[in-house]
N, C-alpha and C positions, 0 to 999 in steps of 0.2 A: 393780385399775385405779389405786387411789390411789398405789401403789407404782410403777406402770408409768408413770404420767404425772409422777412426782417430787414428788407431794404429801407423801408419806413415804418416807424413805430405806430403800433396801435395794439390796443388790448381786447379783452374778450367782448366787451360792449360792442366794438366796431365789428367784430367778426359775427357775432350775434344779429347785429342789425343787416349786415349783408347777407347772412344765411336766410333771414325771415323776409328781407327784401326779394331776394331771389325766388323764394316760395310763392310769394305774392305775384310776381312777374310769370312765373311758371304757370299758376293758375289762369291769370289773365290771358296769356298767350295761347293757352290750350282752348280756353273758351272762345277766343276770336280766331283759332286755327292759324295762329302765326307761328308756324313750327320752326323757323330760324331763331325766333327770339326764345322759344321754349328751349331748344338745344343750347343756345348762348347761356341761358340762365341756369340750366342743369349743370353746365361747366361751373359757372360762378358759385352755385350752391355747393359743388364737390370741392372747389378751392376752399371756401368758408369752413365746410364740415372738416376737412383734414386739418386746417389750421386749428380749429377748437379742439379736436382730438389730440393734437400735438400739444397744445396748452394744457390739456387735462393730464396727460401722461407724463409730461415733463415738467409740469407746474407753470412754465412760460415757454414762449418760443426761445431757442438757444440765440444768444448774441453772436453776430459774426466775429471771426477771429480778428486780432488786432492787426494781423498781417493781410487781411483780406483786402482787395482793392476797393476803394470807395467808388461808388457809381453816381455820376451826376446825370440827372435827366434834364432834358431841355424844358425850360418853363417852370422848373422847381428851383427856388433860392437855394444857394449854397449855404449850408449852415455848418461846414466843417471847420470854419474859422482859417482856413488857408488862404494865404494870399496869392493872387496871380502874379507871375514874373513876367514882367514886359521888357524885352530887349530894345534898347534904343539903337538904331542903325546910325552910323556915322559914315561920312564919305561924300563924294561928289553928287550923290543921288538926293540926299536930304541936306546937304551942307553948301557952303560956298566953294570957292575955287581952291582953298587950302585943306578942303576935306573935313572941316569941322562943322559940327552940327550947330546951326545958329541958335538952338534951345539952351545950349550948355555954355 
């Protein structure tokens, strides 16, 4: 879904592979009567199919607006180029008696 709504980038090849993979898992799940897997892969198939239809009608998936908030998922490296701002605390908690941080 993250690729389908353009949170992560991927093209038609990626969506086509997902669609074909979902079809294969639907057939396999049905053969083995693994109905939860079949239902899950039908959803995955529909996500890929909708993404491919959107790419076909619009040429590509629309890019998110510049003012759209960036989403950072746990475990995915941050590629936005933004630096984290770390606030250094000063005072008697981190410093000595005069309230100064010993690192500065």
